[in-house]
N, C-alpha and C positions, 0 to 999 in steps of 0.2 A: 414520628419524625421530630427531631429537635428544631427549635426556632433559633436562628443565629442573627445577631445584630451585626450589621456590616456598614462600611462607609459608602458614600456615593460612588467613589472610584471602583470599589469592589462590586457594587451593584451594576455598574456599566459592564464590567467583565462578565457577570452572570448573564445579563441580557444578550451580550454579543456571543456568548458561548453556551447558551441555554440547553442545547442538546448534549453537551459534554457531560458524561456521567458524574464527573467531579463537581459539577455545578448544580446537580439535582438537590433540591432542598427547599426549606422555608426560611424566608429572610425578612428582617425588619431594618429599615433605613431611616434614621432620624434626619429630618431636613427642616431646620428652623423650628417652627411651632407645629409642624405636621409630622406624621409617621407614614412612610410608604411600606406597605406589606407586599411581599412578592411570594407567590406560590409557584415555585418551579419544581414541584413534585412530579410533574409529568413532562418536563422539558418545554413547557409553553410559556413560562414566565408571566403568569397572570398577575397584574398589579392593581392596587387600590390605595387611595390616600385616606388618612384618618386624622382626626383632631387629637386623639389620645392613643397612647401605647396599648392600654387594655383593649380598646376597640379593634385595633389592628391585630392583636394576638387572637382575639375571639374570631375574627374573620378567617385568619389562617387555620385555626382549629376546625372551624366549620367547613372550610374548603377542602379539607382532606378526608372528610367522612364519606 
């Protein structure tokens, strides 16, 4: 599954509609000096904050194994 970088507004839409099949996916959201990773591969929108983009990407890759 590809990882998409989205805006904070788009992230809000994913969380509000997480069960919608069009919102299923893996997302990165830059917020200032942190990165929010969202694993919505199962429609549950699990999120975690990271200090770097590589750490967020690694978490997303591990979460889908």
